[in-house]
N, C-alpha and C positions, 0 to 999 in steps of 0.2 A: 326303703329308699330307692334300693337297686330295682325293685319291682315297678316302682312308679316311673323310673327313667325309661325302662324297657316299654312300659304301655304308653309313654310320651312318644317314643320313638315310632312305634307302630301307629299311633294317631297321626304323627307328623308325616309318615310315609303315605299313609291313606288320604290325607289331605292333598300332599303334593301329587298322587296319581289322579285325583280328581280336578285339580286346579289347572292342569294343561291338557291340551288335545291328546288323544292317543296317537301312536305312531300312524303315519299316513301309509296306507296300501299303495305303494308306488310301483308294484309290479318287479321289484328288485332293481329299478334303475335309480340313479340320483336325479333328485328334482331339479328343474331347470333352474339355473343360478344367475342372477344378474349381478349388479354391483352391491355397494353397501349402502345405498341411498336411503333405505328403509330400516336401518339398522337401530333407530332410537326407539327402543321398546325393551321388553322383558323377554328373557329365553331361558328354556330349561334344556340342558344336555339330554339327548335321548339315545344317541348312538355312537360308538367309536369303532371306526373301520367296519361299519355294517354290523356290528354285534350290539345288543342292547348295553347301554351304560350300566357299569357295575356300582356306581356311586352318585350322588346327588351334586349337580352343579348348576347354580342359577346365575345369570348376569343380566344386569340392566344397563343400557347405555342411553345416556342424555346430555346434549349440549357439550360433547367432547369429554365427558367424564363417564366412568363406568363404576358399578358396584357389583362385586363378585361375592357370593354366598356358597361355600363348598363344604361338603361332607365326604371327604375323601379318605377312607380308612380310618375315620374317627367317629365318636357318637356325637360329637357337637359340630355345629356349623361353625366354620371360620369365616370371617369378613375381611375382604380387601377392597380398597378402592384406589382410584387413580385417574390418569387422562389416557385417552386413545386418540389415534390419528388414522384417517383413511388417506392412502395416496394411491390413486387408481384403483386396482382391485387388490390391494394390500392393506391388512389391518395390522396395527401395532400399538403398543402402549406401554405405560410405565406406572408403577405404584407410586402412591404419594410419599412413601418412605425412601423413594429414591431407586429402587430396583426395577429393571426392565422385564417385561414379559419374557419367558423362557425363549421365545422366537417369534417371528412374523407370521402373519397367517393369510392366505389367498382365499378366495371364495366368494361368498356373496349371499344375497337374500332371494329366496324363490320369487317368481313372478306374482304369486298369490299373496306373498308377505308372510306366510305362515312358518317358513323354515328357514334357518341360516346354516350354511355349510362353511366350515373353517378347515382349511388343509394347512398343516404345519409346514413351514419352510425350514425343514431339517433334512439331514442325510437320509433317514427313513421316515418319510411324511406320514402323518397320521390324519385320518379324515374325521372330523367331528361333526354331527348334525343336532342341531337345537331346534326346538319348536318355540313359537311364540306363546306366551302364557302371562300370567300375573304371578309375581312371586309372592307365595303364601306370607302374610304378615307374621305368622308364628315363626318362619324362618327367619325374617329380618329381626323379630324382637330377640330371638334366642342366639343369634350369631354373636360370637365373641369378637370384640374389636381388638384383640391382641393376637399377634402370631405365636403359635407354639413353636418352639425351635425345631421340632420335628415335622412340622407341617409345612409342605412346599406349596405356594399357590399353584392352582391349576393351569393357568395361562402363562 
């Protein structure tokens, strides 16, 4: 059974890698960022502070709501949803269970609509780069809808 789970994770990883565009070759510079007008699509985390992401995070935005699928230091995807708001160039949100995101984010969508930059509004800001993609159905289907006590939502 354990072998099946490992092969399932390998297959999931392979599908995730083909579902989204590869990292853009931007010559080491941050893509031009506009506002959040084109946020209503699905995104995959590709980098954190310029380094490749070490975990899988997908997020979809639609009509003021978001759906977050994360595989952060766990074998299973965790599912979180809630509402988001854009105020100028600031994005913030809250989970339907009542908790707020850990912080607000500035940034925006690239002019070509293929990347989203989120910079955390914290004492030590972190810059996250997401690429537009389609969240794989297998991620959505396998995501658990309950929070594990030890798992903290990514946003």
